[in-house]
C-alpha positions in Angstrom: 113.6 103.9 85.8 112.9 107.0 83.8 110.3 106.8 81.2 111.9 106.2 77.7 109.4 108.7 76.2 111.4 111.5 78.1 114.6 110.5 76.3 115.9 111.5 73.0 115.8 108.6 70.0 119.5 109.1 69.7 120.2 108.9 73.3 118.2 105.6 73.8 119.9 103.9 70.5 123.4 105.0 72.4 122.5 103.1 75.6 120.6 100.3 74.3 124.0 99.4 72.0 126.1 99.9 75.2 123.9 97.7 77.3 123.7 95.0 74.7 127.7 95.2 74.3 128.1 94.6 78.2 125.9 91.9 78.1 127.6 90.3 75.4 131.1 91.1 77.4 129.8 89.4 80.5 127.6 86.4 78.8 124.2 87.8 80.2 121.6 86.0 78.0 119.5 88.6 76.0 116.6 88.7 77.7 113.5 91.3 78.5 114.3 91.2 82.0 117.9 91.4 81.6 118.3 93.9 79.0 115.9 96.1 81.3 118.6 95.5 83.9 121.6 96.4 81.9 119.7 99.4 79.9 119.2 100.8 83.5 122.5 100.6 84.5 124.3 102.3 81.4 121.7 105.2 82.0 122.6 105.3 85.5 119.6 106.5 87.0 119.3 103.6 89.7 122.2 104.4 92.1 121.6 101.4 94.0 121.7 98.9 90.9 124.8 100.4 89.6 126.6 100.3 92.9 125.4 96.4 93.4 126.7 95.5 89.6 130.0 97.3 89.7 130.6 95.5 93.0 129.8 92.6 91.2 132.1 93.2 88.2 134.8 94.1 90.5 134.6 90.6 92.3 134.4 89.0 89.0 130.9 87.4 89.6 129.4 85.2 86.9 126.2 86.5 86.0 124.3 83.7 86.2 120.3 83.0 85.8 120.1 83.7 89.6 121.9 86.4 89.9 120.4 88.0 87.0 117.1 87.5 88.6 118.3 88.9 91.7 119.4 92.1 89.9 116.0 92.6 88.2 114.4 92.5 91.2 116.6 94.8 93.1 115.7 97.2 90.0 112.0 96.6 90.7 112.4 97.1 94.1 114.3 100.8 93.5 110.8 102.3 92.4 108.5 100.3 95.0 104.5 100.6 94.9 104.6 101.7 98.2 106.9 104.8 97.6 104.1 105.7 94.5 101.6 105.2 97.3 103.0 107.6 99.5 103.7 110.3 97.2 100.3 110.0 95.7 98.7 110.3 98.7 101.0 113.3 100.2 100.3 115.1 96.5 96.2 114.6 97.2 96.6 115.7 100.7 98.8 118.7 99.8 96.1 119.6 97.2 93.5 119.4 99.3 94.9 121.7 101.9 95.5 124.2 99.0 91.9 124.0 98.1 90.6 124.3 101.7 92.8 127.5 102.3 92.2 129.2 98.9 88.5 128.2 100.1 88.9 130.0 103.2 90.5 133.0 101.7 87.2 133.4 99.2 85.1 133.3 102.2 86.8 135.9 104.1 87.1 138.1 101.0 83.3 137.8 100.5 82.4 138.5 104.1 84.6 142.1 103.8 82.6 142.6 100.5 79.4 142.3 102.0 80.4 144.4 105.0 81.9 146.9 102.5 78.5 146.9 100.3 76.3 147.3 103.6 78.2 150.6 104.2 77.6 151.7 100.7 74.2 151.0 100.9 73.8 153.4 104.3 75.6 156.2 102.4 72.9 156.1 99.3 69.6 155.6 101.4 68.7 158.9 99.8 68.3 156.8 96.4 65.9 154.1 97.1 66.6 152.5 94.0 70.5 152.2 94.6 69.6 150.9 97.9 67.4 148.3 97.1 70.2 147.2 94.4 72.8 147.2 97.0 71.0 145.2 99.8 69.9 142.5 97.1 73.5 142.3 96.3 74.3 142.2 99.5 71.6 139.4 100.1 73.2 137.4 97.4 76.7 137.8 98.5 75.7 136.2 101.8 74.0 133.5 100.5 77.2 133.1 98.4 79.3 132.7 101.6 77.0 130.4 103.0 77.3 127.8 100.0 81.1 128.2 100.3 81.2 127.4 103.7 79.0 124.6 103.3 81.5 123.4 100.5 84.5 123.8 103.1 82.5 121.8 105.4 82.0 119.0 102.7 85.9 119.2 101.9 87.0 119.1 105.2 84.6 115.7 105.6 86.4 114.5 102.3 89.9 115.3 103.6 89.0 113.0 106.9 87.8 110.3 104.4 91.2 110.5 102.5 92.7 110.2 105.8 91.1 107.2 107.1 91.5 105.3 103.7 94.9 106.1 103.8 95.0 104.2 107.3 93.4 101.4 106.2 95.8 100.9 103.0 98.7 101.2 105.4 96.8 98.6 107.6 96.2 96.1 104.8 99.8 96.5 103.4 101.0 95.8 107.3 98.7 92.6 107.0 100.2 91.8 103.5 103.6 91.7 104.8 102.8 89.7 108.4 102.8 86.2 109.1 99.3 85.6 110.4 100.3 83.1 113.2 103.6 84.3 114.7 102.9 88.1 114.1 106.6 88.2 112.4 107.2 89.3 109.1 106.7 87.0 106.5 108.9 85.2 103.6 108.0 88.0 100.9 108.7 91.0 103.5 111.6 89.2 104.7 113.3 88.7 101.3 112.6 92.6 100.2 114.1 93.6 103.7 117.4 91.1 103.0 117.8 92.4 99.4 117.5 96.2 100.5 120.1 95.4 103.6 122.5 93.5 101.1 122.8 96.6 98.9 123.0 99.1 102.1 125.7 96.6 103.3 127.7 97.0 100.1 127.2 100.5 99.7 128.6 101.5 103.3 130.7 98.8 103.8 129.0 98.0 107.1 128.8 93.9 108.4 125.3 92.1 107.8 124.5 89.2 109.3 121.5 86.7 109.7 120.6 83.5 111.6 118.0 81.1 110.7 116.1 79.3 113.8 114.6 75.7 113.5 112.3 74.1 116.4 114.0 71.0 117.4 111.7 67.8 117.5 108.7 69.9 116.2 106.9 67.3 114.8 106.6 65.6 118.2 104.6 68.4 119.5 102.1 68.4 116.8 101.8 64.3 117.0 101.6 64.3 121.0 99.4 67.3 121.8 98.0 68.3 118.2 98.6 71.5 115.8 97.2 73.9 118.3 100.3 73.2 120.8 102.3 73.3 117.8 101.1 76.9 116.6 101.6 78.0 120.3 105.1 76.6 120.5 105.9 78.9 117.1 104.4 81.9 119.1 106.5 81.1 122.0 109.7 81.1 120.0 108.7 84.0 118.0 108.0 86.0 120.7 111.6 85.4 122.2 113.0 86.1 118.8 111.3 89.1 118.6 112.1 90.4 122.3 115.7 89.8 121.6 116.7 91.6 118.5 117.4 95.5 118.1 114.6 97.8 116.5 116.1 98.3 113.1 116.4 94.5 112.8 114.1 91.8 111.2 112.3 88.7 112.4 110.9 86.4 110.4 108.8 83.3 109.6 111.3 81.7 107.0 108.5 78.4 106.4 107.4 76.1 108.3 109.0 75.9 111.8 111.6 77.8 110.5 112.4 81.8 111.4 115.0 83.8 110.5 116.3 87.0 111.7 118.3 89.8 109.7 120.6 91.5 111.7 122.2 95.2 109.4 125.5 96.3 111.1 126.1 93.1 112.7 129.3 91.1 113.0 129.6 87.3 112.5 130.3 86.9 116.3 127.6 89.8 117.4 125.1 87.8 115.5 126.2 84.3 116.9 125.8 85.9 120.4 122.1 87.4 119.6 121.2 84.1 118.2 123.0 82.3 121.4 121.0 84.0 123.8 117.7 83.8 122.3 118.6 80.3 121.9 119.3 79.9 125.9 116.1 81.9 126.8 113.5 79.6 124.8 115.3 76.6 126.2 114.6 78.0 129.9 111.0 78.7 129.1 108.4 76.9 130.8 105.5 76.4 128.0 102.1 75.2 129.3 98.9 74.3 127.5 96.4 77.1 127.7 93.6 76.5 129.6 94.8 73.4 131.7 98.1 74.7 132.8 100.0 71.6 131.5 103.2 71.5 130.9 104.3 70.2 127.4 107.8 69.7 128.0 111.1 71.9 127.2 111.2 73.7 123.9 114.7 73.8 122.2 115.9 75.8 119.0 119.0 74.9 116.5 120.6 78.2 115.0 122.6 78.3 112.0 124.5 81.9 111.7 126.0 83.5 108.2 127.6 86.8 107.4 127.2 88.5 104.4 129.9 88.3 101.8 129.9 91.7 99.5 128.5 90.5 96.1 126.9 87.3 97.4 123.4 86.5 96.0 120.5 85.9 98.5 120.3 82.2 97.7 124.0 81.9 98.5 123.6 83.4 102.0 120.6 81.6 102.9 122.4 78.3 101.7 125.2 79.1 103.7 122.8 79.9 107.1 120.8 76.8 106.2 124.1 74.4 106.4 125.2 75.8 109.7 121.7 74.7 111.1 122.0 71.3 109.6 125.6 71.4 111.6 123.6 72.6 114.5 121.3 69.5 114.1 123.7 67.3 113.5 125.9 68.3 116.6 123.0 67.2 119.2 120.5 70.4 118.5 119.7 73.0 121.1 123.2 74.8 120.2 124.4 77.7 117.8 126.8 77.0 114.9 128.3 79.8 112.8 129.0 79.3 109.1 133.0 80.2 108.0 133.2 83.8 107.5 
């Protein structure tokens, strides 16, 4: 949200009054977080937030504690740390490039001046004092050119270090968003992706579907073969999951032996087909113990599918998906159940 220091006091007071009036009208508790959301909404500088609230109001949604928390998360995500880091890095890179260009121009100018002064020196050989002065001045300019060249080399080295630092930051961020065991997105990255996908779906009117996977009888693999085999089973399922979705989809570890996939633009039926295709591939896989080749038995998964309803909260969507997964478990496992649209 824009810094309040950039706004006139009268405007801030007007926006605050409108925000408080709306909060009272919609029974939104007056807390710092909630007020920040509604101030931003009235101010109108966050299109994603405004679109989300407008849709929720048109659907007559109740702004309860959960929904208010979701809205605050939406506001924060609209000005994420990642975007700030990228912006700062790009600006620093641009500054370095400009400084390097300016320095190169200065070196060229100094070289030209040195050559010109040498010519002047030749034309003034009859006057010893002038020739000596010009020669000394030319020598000093040559030294200045050498110093500038050395400075440019150091600047180029610093630029390389900046590039390496940025790459390290990107790698660190990637690790912070990745589940170490499966290589899929972790819970934090999944929640951020799904919230963004929900906003995009409401703005565009496109479908958005998700499915939740649970490994059947996972505990028996750990009890019978040990946790290392349990981890191997999770990695196998994660690989089939990642291989079975599109580039724009997201596969994540939701928690424990539960994995989740988010499919922007996919209808409930398309999502069900994708989930069931992955389920069938997992069931047909031959999983063996590494090192010995011992087969550890068939691995199966149960899957619950749900399609996002415009204005639906994050928790409500996941709950419907989980209910469909529970039905799949109750139906004998190794099957896919879709929640009612």
